[in-house]
C-alpha positions in Angstrom: 63.1 126.3 110.0 61.9 129.8 109.2 58.6 131.1 110.3 57.8 132.6 106.8 58.5 129.3 105.2 56.2 127.4 107.7 53.3 129.6 106.9 54.1 129.5 103.1 53.5 125.8 103.2 50.3 126.0 105.2 48.8 129.0 103.3 45.9 126.7 101.6 44.7 125.5 104.8 44.9 129.3 106.1 43.0 130.7 103.0 40.4 127.8 103.4 40.1 128.5 107.1 39.5 132.2 106.6 37.1 131.4 103.8 35.0 129.1 106.1 35.0 131.8 108.9 33.7 134.4 106.3 31.1 132.0 105.1 30.0 131.4 108.9 29.8 135.1 109.6 27.6 135.6 106.4 25.5 132.7 107.5 25.0 134.3 111.0 24.4 137.6 109.5 21.5 136.0 107.6 20.2 134.5 110.7 20.0 138.0 112.2 22.7 137.4 114.7 24.1 140.3 116.4 27.0 142.1 114.3 29.3 142.4 117.3 28.7 138.8 118.3 29.5 137.9 114.6 32.8 139.9 114.9 33.5 138.5 118.2 32.9 134.8 116.7 35.2 135.6 113.7 38.1 137.0 116.1 37.9 134.0 118.4 38.1 131.6 115.5 41.1 133.5 113.7 43.0 133.7 117.3 42.4 129.9 117.8 43.7 129.0 114.4 46.5 131.5 114.7 47.6 130.0 118.1 47.4 126.5 117.0 49.8 127.2 114.1 52.3 129.3 116.3 52.2 126.4 118.9 52.8 123.9 116.1 55.4 126.0 114.4 57.7 126.3 117.7 57.1 122.5 118.4 58.2 121.4 115.0 61.2 124.2 115.1 62.3 122.8 118.3 62.3 119.2 117.0 64.1 120.0 113.7 66.6 122.5 115.1 67.7 120.0 117.6 67.9 117.4 115.0 70.1 119.5 112.7 72.3 120.6 115.4 73.0 117.0 116.5 73.7 116.0 112.9 76.3 118.7 112.5 77.9 117.6 115.6 78.6 114.3 114.5 81.5 113.1 112.5 79.7 110.1 111.2 76.3 111.4 110.2 74.8 107.8 109.8 74.9 107.7 113.7 72.1 110.2 113.8 69.5 107.3 114.3 71.2 106.4 117.7 70.4 110.0 119.2 67.2 111.1 117.3 64.0 111.2 119.5 60.7 110.5 118.1 58.7 113.6 117.3 55.3 114.4 119.1 53.7 115.2 115.8 52.8 112.8 112.9 55.8 113.8 110.5 58.2 113.6 113.1 57.2 110.1 114.0 57.3 109.3 110.2 60.7 110.8 109.9 62.0 108.8 113.0 60.6 105.6 111.5 62.2 106.3 108.1 65.6 107.3 109.6 65.6 103.9 111.9 64.8 101.7 109.0 67.1 103.1 106.7 70.1 103.2 109.3 69.3 99.6 110.2 69.4 98.4 106.3 72.6 100.2 105.9 74.1 98.6 109.1 73.2 95.2 107.7 75.0 96.1 104.5 77.8 97.1 106.3 78.0 94.1 108.5 77.7 91.8 105.4 80.6 93.9 103.7 82.9 93.4 106.8 82.2 89.8 106.9 83.1 89.5 103.2 86.2 91.6 103.7 87.3 89.5 106.7 87.0 86.4 104.6 88.7 87.8 101.7 91.5 88.9 104.0 91.7 85.4 105.7 91.7 83.9 102.2 94.8 86.0 101.1 96.7 85.3 104.1 96.1 81.5 104.0 97.0 81.7 100.3 100.2 83.7 101.1 101.2 81.2 103.6 100.5 78.3 101.4 102.3 79.7 98.3 105.5 80.4 100.4 106.1 76.8 100.5 106.5 75.9 96.8 108.7 79.1 96.8 111.1 78.1 99.5 111.3 74.8 97.7 112.0 76.4 94.3 114.8 78.6 95.9 116.2 75.4 97.5 116.2 73.8 94.2 118.2 76.7 92.6 120.8 76.9 95.2 121.2 73.1 94.5 121.5 73.6 90.9 123.5 76.9 90.1 123.6 78.0 86.6 122.9 81.1 84.5 119.3 79.8 84.0 118.3 79.0 87.6 120.0 82.4 88.5 117.6 83.9 86.2 114.6 81.7 87.7 115.8 82.8 91.1 115.4 86.5 89.9 112.1 86.1 88.8 111.1 84.0 92.1 112.2 86.9 94.1 109.9 89.4 92.3 106.9 86.9 92.8 107.7 86.8 96.3 107.8 90.9 96.6 104.5 90.9 94.9 103.0 88.3 97.1 104.1 90.2 100.2 102.6 93.3 98.7 99.3 91.5 98.1 99.3 90.3 101.7 100.1 93.8 103.2 97.5 95.4 101.0 94.8 93.0 102.1 95.8 93.9 105.9 96.2 97.5 105.1 92.4 98.4 106.1 92.7 96.5 109.3 96.0 98.0 110.1 94.9 99.2 113.5 94.4 95.5 114.6 97.8 94.1 113.4 100.4 96.6 114.8 102.2 97.5 117.8 103.6 101.0 118.2 106.9 101.0 120.2 110.4 102.4 120.4 112.5 100.8 117.7 116.1 101.2 116.2 115.8 102.8 112.8 119.2 101.5 111.7 118.4 97.7 112.7 115.2 98.0 110.3 117.2 99.7 107.5 119.9 96.9 107.8 117.2 94.3 107.7 116.0 95.7 104.5 119.6 95.9 102.9 120.4 92.1 103.9 117.1 91.2 102.3 118.0 92.9 99.0 121.8 92.1 99.2 122.0 89.6 96.3 120.1 92.0 93.8 122.1 95.1 95.2 125.5 93.2 94.7 124.5 91.8 91.2 123.4 95.3 90.0 126.4 97.0 91.6 124.3 99.4 93.7 126.4 100.9 96.4 124.7 101.6 99.7 125.7 104.8 101.9 124.5 105.0 105.5 124.9 108.3 107.5 123.8 109.1 110.9 120.7 106.8 111.1 121.3 105.6 114.8 118.1 106.9 115.8 115.3 105.7 117.9 111.6 106.3 116.6 108.1 105.1 117.5 106.5 102.9 115.1 105.6 99.5 114.2 109.0 97.5 112.9 107.3 95.0 110.5 105.2 97.8 108.7 108.1 100.1 108.5 110.4 97.5 107.4 107.7 96.7 104.5 107.5 100.6 103.7 111.2 100.8 103.4 111.7 97.8 101.3 109.0 98.9 98.9 111.1 102.2 98.5 114.4 100.3 98.0 112.7 98.0 95.5 111.6 100.9 93.3 115.1 102.4 93.6 116.7 99.0 92.4 114.0 98.7 89.7 114.7 102.2 88.1 118.4 102.4 88.4 120.1 104.4 85.7 122.3 101.6 83.7 124.1 104.4 81.8 125.8 105.6 85.2 129.1 104.1 86.1 128.0 104.1 89.7 124.5 103.8 91.1 124.0 104.6 94.9 121.2 104.5 97.7 121.8 106.6 100.3 120.1 106.4 103.9 120.5 109.5 106.2 118.3 111.4 108.8 117.6 114.9 109.9 116.0 116.3 112.9 113.4 119.0 111.7 111.5 120.7 114.5 110.0 118.0 116.4 110.3 115.3 113.8 113.1 112.6 112.9 113.1 112.5 109.0 114.6 109.4 107.1 115.8 110.1 103.7 116.2 107.4 101.2 118.0 108.8 98.1 119.0 107.0 94.8 120.9 108.2 91.9 118.3 106.3 89.3 116.4 107.6 86.3 114.2 109.9 88.2 110.7 111.3 87.5 109.2 114.2 85.8 107.1 116.9 87.9 103.8 115.3 86.6 104.6 112.0 88.0 106.0 113.3 91.2 102.5 114.8 91.8 100.8 111.7 91.3 103.3 109.2 92.6 101.3 108.2 95.7 98.0 107.6 93.7 96.6 104.2 93.8 97.6 102.4 90.3 99.4 105.3 88.9 102.6 103.9 87.0 103.8 107.1 85.2 106.1 107.6 82.5 108.6 105.1 83.9 106.1 102.5 84.6 105.0 102.5 81.0 108.4 102.7 79.8 110.0 99.7 81.5 106.5 97.7 82.1 107.3 96.6 85.6 105.2 98.9 87.6 101.9 98.1 89.3 101.4 101.6 90.8 100.7 99.7 94.3 104.0 100.0 96.1 104.1 103.8 96.9 100.4 104.0 97.2 100.4 101.4 100.1 103.6 103.4 101.7 101.4 106.2 101.7 98.5 104.5 103.1 100.5 102.8 105.8 102.6 105.7 106.9 99.2 107.8 107.4 97.7 104.8 109.5 100.9 104.7 111.6 100.6 108.6 112.0 103.8 109.1 109.9 104.5 111.3 107.1 105.9 110.7 103.7 107.2 112.9 100.8 109.0 112.6 97.4 111.3 114.5 95.4 112.7 113.8 92.1 114.4 114.9 89.0 114.9 113.2 85.6 118.4 111.6 85.3 119.3 112.9 88.8 117.5 110.4 90.9 114.7 110.3 93.5 114.5 111.1 97.3 111.8 110.0 99.6 111.4 111.3 103.2 109.6 109.3 105.9 108.6 111.6 108.8 108.6 110.2 112.4 107.2 112.5 115.0 109.3 112.7 118.2 107.4 111.4 121.2 107.4 114.0 124.2 108.1 111.4 126.8 111.2 110.4 124.7 112.5 114.0 124.8 112.6 114.4 128.7 114.2 111.0 129.5 
């Protein structure tokens, strides 16, 4: 709050005060009051007005400077109502009232939104739980009535199951901090679970799996990591290059600085540079998604979102007709190093 700005705002009041003082001086002069007495009264009035405005300026400046400093120090600006004090002047009291009322209204809206989101997530979780029963029954019927037709139906049901799981993890992704446990896990065991989970389609599509040096211990949540790796493998399967004699999905790790990096590399159709840049954006399907009509643009977006929530890193490299490589970065725990 600048002094010049403060006085500019009050210039009309100051001018009126000066006009009144001049008028009073003229009136006193017509009443034959001593000239020095008139000057004395004029100066006293002027000094009184000046002292009032200077005091008011510093009082307001202290209040507003403290308010601004507190606001700048906050990560979440809307919490300013919790630390603001009521001013000793009228505008400060009004500002205090406005901020508290608007914050209260915002908190009420946020509370309603959280309740609605919680109810939505609970509904999705319940729906996923219920829909698993008919899917399991359908799989059992297919197993007992094997044919080319039921085989095709089974493939479609597997896709439905993948999309259902994706919907469940998407619903939970905003409340991930309440649903994960970070602990030391065996990276190889998680990769093996994903491979077993996709074993049928890998065999049917004759996709070779290569595993090299992944006997590493990392710190993360096994359930969420399994989902992330499964999404990546599902994409690799989805976009295989049918023109190649051999398709490969390769898993390997490297120690880079203070990180363990898991690489998942395929020999699929690959992506162009524009699609690589936008691959992790929500809903972005890219040229391959439009070409094959199989992509939702959610899988890689969820991978990015979940890795960030877990404190991991993720990156993607790809080249048309050569394949795609995704890297998941696990920071090495310091305690783990010195054990």
